[in-house]
C-alpha positions as CSV (number, residue, x, y, z in Angstrom):
1,M,-50.4,0.6,1.3
2,R,-48.3,3.3,0.1
3,L,-49.1,4.5,-2.9
4,M,-46.9,5.3,-6.2
5,V,-47.4,7.4,-9.6
6,R,-44.4,7.4,-11.2
7,P,-42.9,10.6,-12.9
8,T,-43.9,10.5,-16.3
9,A,-45.6,12.1,-19.1
10,H,-47.8,9.2,-19.6
11,V,-49.0,9.1,-16.2
12,S,-49.9,12.6,-15.3
13,A,-51.5,12.7,-19.3
14,M,-54.5,10.9,-17.6
15,I,-55.1,11.7,-14.2
16,H,-58.3,13.2,-14.9
17,T,-60.2,12.3,-11.6
18,E,-60.3,13.0,-8.4
19,D,-58.8,10.5,-6.5
20,Q,-56.0,10.3,-9.4
21,L,-55.0,13.7,-8.0
22,R,-55.2,12.8,-4.2
23,E,-52.9,9.9,-5.1
24,Q,-50.5,11.9,-6.5
25,I,-50.9,15.1,-4.5
26,V,-49.4,12.7,-1.6
27,E,-46.9,11.2,-3.9
28,I,-45.5,14.8,-4.9
29,G,-45.4,15.3,-0.9
30,R,-43.5,12.7,-0.3
31,W,-40.8,13.3,-2.8
32,I,-40.4,17.0,-1.8
33,H,-39.7,15.8,1.9
34,R,-37.2,13.3,0.5
35,L,-35.5,15.5,-1.3
36,G,-35.4,17.7,1.8
37,F,-37.5,20.8,-0.3
38,V,-39.5,21.4,3.2
39,A,-39.5,20.4,7.0
40,A,-41.8,19.4,9.5
41,Y,-45.1,21.1,8.3
42,D,-43.9,23.1,5.7
43,G,-44.7,23.7,1.7
44,N,-48.3,23.0,0.2
45,I,-49.0,21.5,-3.4
46,S,-52.3,22.0,-4.9
47,A,-54.5,21.0,-8.2
48,R,-57.7,22.6,-10.0
49,L,-60.5,20.2,-9.8
50,D,-63.0,22.2,-12.4
51,N,-63.5,26.3,-12.7
52,H,-64.7,26.2,-9.0
53,R,-62.8,23.9,-6.8
54,I,-59.2,23.1,-6.0
55,L,-57.8,20.5,-4.2
56,S,-55.4,21.5,-1.6
57,T,-52.6,20.0,1.7
58,P,-54.4,21.2,4.5
59,T,-52.3,22.8,7.2
60,T,-50.0,21.1,10.2
61,I,-49.3,17.7,8.6
62,S,-45.5,16.6,7.5
63,K,-46.1,16.5,3.6
64,G,-44.1,13.4,3.9
65,M,-47.1,11.8,6.0
66,M,-50.1,12.7,3.9
67,A,-52.8,10.4,3.1
68,I,-55.2,10.6,0.5
69,D,-58.0,11.5,2.6
70,D,-56.4,14.4,4.4
71,L,-56.5,16.8,1.5
72,V,-58.8,18.8,1.6
73,V,-61.0,21.1,-1.6
74,V,-62.1,24.8,-1.1
75,D,-63.8,27.0,-3.6
76,E,-61.9,30.0,-5.6
77,E,-62.6,32.0,-2.4
78,G,-60.5,30.0,0.1
79,R,-62.9,28.2,1.5
80,K,-63.6,25.0,2.5
81,I,-66.3,22.8,0.8
82,S,-65.0,19.2,2.1
83,G,-62.1,17.5,4.6
84,R,-62.2,16.3,7.7
85,R,-58.2,18.9,7.8
86,N,-58.0,22.5,7.8
87,V,-57.1,24.8,4.7
88,T,-53.2,25.4,4.2
89,S,-53.1,29.4,5.2
90,E,-51.4,29.7,2.6
91,I,-54.4,28.5,0.2
92,A,-54.5,32.7,-1.0
93,M,-51.1,32.4,-3.1
94,H,-52.6,29.0,-4.5
95,L,-55.6,31.4,-5.6
96,L,-53.6,33.9,-6.6
97,I,-52.2,32.0,-9.6
98,Y,-55.5,30.1,-10.8
99,R,-57.1,33.7,-10.9
100,R,-54.4,34.7,-13.2
101,R,-53.2,31.7,-14.9
102,P,-55.8,29.9,-16.4
103,D,-53.4,27.8,-18.1
104,V,-52.2,26.6,-15.0
105,Q,-54.2,23.8,-13.4
106,A,-51.3,22.8,-10.5
107,V,-48.9,25.3,-8.0
108,V,-46.3,23.8,-5.6
109,H,-44.6,25.0,-3.0
110,A,-41.6,24.4,-1.0
111,H,-38.1,25.5,0.2
112,P,-35.6,23.7,-1.5
113,P,-32.6,24.8,0.7
114,T,-29.8,25.9,-2.4
115,A,-33.1,28.4,-4.0
116,T,-34.6,29.2,-0.6
117,G,-30.6,30.8,-0.2
118,Y,-30.5,32.5,-3.0
119,A,-33.6,33.9,-2.0
120,A,-33.2,34.3,1.2
121,A,-30.0,36.4,0.0
122,G,-32.4,38.8,-2.0
123,L,-30.5,37.6,-5.3
124,S,-32.8,35.9,-8.7
125,L,-32.0,33.1,-10.4
126,N,-32.0,35.9,-13.8
127,K,-28.7,35.0,-15.3
128,A,-28.5,33.4,-18.4
129,L,-26.1,30.6,-17.3
130,I,-27.5,26.8,-18.6
131,S,-29.6,26.6,-21.5
132,E,-32.7,23.9,-20.5
133,V,-33.5,26.4,-17.7
134,V,-33.7,29.6,-20.4
135,L,-35.5,27.1,-22.5
136,S,-38.0,26.1,-19.9
137,L,-38.5,28.7,-17.7
138,G,-37.4,31.8,-19.0
139,C,-35.6,32.5,-15.7
140,I,-36.4,33.0,-12.3
141,P,-37.1,35.6,-10.7
142,L,-37.3,37.1,-7.2
143,A,-40.4,38.5,-5.6
144,A,-40.1,40.9,-2.4
145,Y,-41.0,39.6,0.8
146,G,-44.7,39.1,2.3
147,T,-46.2,37.7,5.4
148,P,-46.9,34.2,5.3
149,G,-50.3,33.5,5.3
150,T,-51.2,37.6,5.0
151,P,-52.2,39.2,2.2
152,E,-48.8,40.5,1.6
153,L,-47.4,37.3,0.5
154,T,-50.5,37.5,-2.7
155,E,-49.6,40.9,-3.3
156,A,-46.1,40.1,-3.7
157,L,-46.4,38.0,-6.4
158,A,-49.2,39.3,-7.6
159,P,-46.4,41.7,-10.6
160,L,-44.5,37.9,-11.5
161,V,-47.7,35.2,-11.1
162,S,-49.1,35.8,-15.0
163,S,-45.4,36.2,-16.6
164,Y,-43.5,33.4,-14.9
165,D,-43.5,29.2,-14.0
166,A,-41.6,29.7,-11.3
167,I,-40.8,32.2,-8.9
168,L,-39.3,33.0,-6.1
169,M,-39.9,34.5,-2.9
170,A,-38.1,37.0,-0.8
171,N,-37.2,34.9,3.3
172,H,-40.0,32.6,2.1
173,G,-39.1,29.7,-0.4
174,V,-40.6,29.1,-4.0
175,V,-43.2,28.8,-5.8
176,T,-43.9,26.7,-9.0
177,C,-46.3,25.9,-11.7
178,G,-47.8,24.2,-14.2
179,A,-50.4,22.5,-16.6
180,D,-50.3,18.9,-14.2
181,L,-49.0,18.3,-11.0
182,M,-45.8,16.7,-13.1
183,Q,-44.9,19.8,-14.5
184,A,-44.9,22.0,-11.7
185,Y,-43.2,19.5,-9.8
186,F,-40.2,19.3,-12.1
187,R,-40.1,23.0,-12.3
188,M,-39.4,23.1,-8.6
189,E,-36.8,20.2,-9.3
190,T,-35.1,22.5,-12.1
191,V,-35.3,25.8,-9.6
192,E,-32.9,23.4,-7.2
193,H,-31.0,22.4,-9.5
194,F,-30.5,25.8,-11.3
195,A,-30.0,27.2,-7.7
196,K,-26.8,24.3,-7.3
197,I,-25.6,24.7,-10.2
198,S,-25.4,28.8,-9.9
199,L,-23.7,28.7,-6.6
200,V,-21.2,26.7,-7.2
201,T,-20.2,29.0,-10.4
202,E,-20.0,31.3,-8.0
203,L,-17.5,29.6,-5.8
204,L,-15.4,29.1,-8.7
205,G,-15.8,32.2,-9.3
206,R,-16.2,32.6,-12.7
207,Q,-19.6,32.8,-14.9
208,V,-19.5,32.5,-18.3
209,L,-23.2,34.0,-19.6
210,L,-25.2,32.7,-22.9
211,S,-24.6,35.8,-25.2
212,E,-27.9,37.6,-26.0
213,S,-27.6,36.0,-29.6
214,D,-28.1,32.4,-27.6
215,V,-31.0,33.5,-25.3
216,D,-32.8,35.5,-28.1
217,K,-32.3,31.5,-29.9
218,L,-33.4,29.7,-27.0
219,V,-36.4,32.4,-26.4
220,A,-37.5,31.5,-30.3
221,A,-37.5,27.8,-29.8
222,R,-39.1,28.2,-26.4
223,Q,-42.0,29.7,-28.6
224,K,-42.2,26.7,-30.6
225,Y,-42.5,24.6,-28.8
226,F,-44.0,25.9,-26.2
227,G,-46.6,27.6,-27.8
228,T,-48.6,30.6,-26.7
229,S,-48.7,28.8,-23.0
230,A,-45.0,29.5,-22.5
231,R,-44.1,32.6,-20.1
232,N,-41.9,35.1,-20.0
233,L,-41.4,35.1,-24.0
234,A,-40.7,38.9,-24.5
235,R,-37.8,39.4,-22.8
236,S,-37.2,42.0,-20.4
237,E,-33.6,43.0,-19.1
238,S,-33.2,41.9,-15.9
239,C,-34.2,38.4,-16.6
240,P,-32.9,36.4,-18.0
241,V,-29.2,38.4,-17.5
242,A,-27.2,37.7,-20.6
243,G,-23.5,37.8,-21.4
244,S,-21.6,40.4,-24.0
245,P,-21.0,39.2,-27.1
246,P,-17.1,38.2,-27.4
247,T,-14.9,41.3,-28.7
248,E,-11.6,40.9,-31.2
249,P,-8.3,41.5,-29.8
250,E,-7.4,44.4,-31.5
251,R,-4.6,44.0,-33.8
252,F,-1.3,45.5,-34.2
253,R,-0.1,45.8,-37.7
254,V,3.8,47.1,-38.3
255,S,5.1,46.9,-41.5
256,P,8.2,44.7,-42.6
257,E,10.7,47.6,-41.7
258,E,9.2,47.9,-38.2
259,L,9.1,44.9,-38.1
260,A,13.0,43.9,-38.5
261,T,13.5,47.2,-36.2
262,L,11.9,46.3,-33.4
263,I,13.7,42.1,-33.3
264,A,16.7,43.9,-33.5
265,E,16.2,46.4,-30.2
266,A,14.5,43.5,-28.7
267,A,18.5,41.5,-29.3
268,R,20.6,44.4,-27.7
269,K,18.6,44.5,-24.4
270,I,19.0,40.9,-24.5
271,K,22.7,41.4,-24.5
272,D,22.9,44.1,-22.9
């Protein structure tokens, strides 16, 4: 029988038990597979059970075909505590985020095509194009490349995880985190949606960025709405990149006599 957890804040707030977390991880696995955010064995999802245990998807399994007893429980060092399958080779990435971010209770890693395309092109999603993205994520930086399943990957992410809730991983994919599984999943959706919008503006050959003033207002609102849980409240020069304020056109002033002369000259040229 297919397990269903509806994507609402009410449901995510009610999730307390390991069984409920297992159901939700399985359902989110189906969602990211159905949306094309992962293929084959790609991606991994985890949730914090307590200060010493993490519930995670295992290695070598389609995220669209998981059952609740496929998931594994690991300790803070990534050692398997329970489960019939093997631990994902990318568990260290999840553990790094949990160690650096006490506020984080869930992590989602996937390869959404458009956002991963930006990552493969060496481009971050750091432009202030959409107000909702600035408000919800600040911006989405690009981490340097690190070989999956090795310490290189965590070393590449380490400088960014404390300040950002969504990160592009060069030539790899995207990782998002949140206060619960639904928030981590929704942030993955937001990253891919923004990547598609950004790509359209580039194809159209024009991007109109929010101004510095507009971004400052959104950052202030972000702090108001999310308080101390908001990340990237102190803007850097490169994230997000804002547009320059519009400049007034230079005014050309002439006296009535000069204007009459200009009109007379123009009329003479038309006759000639």
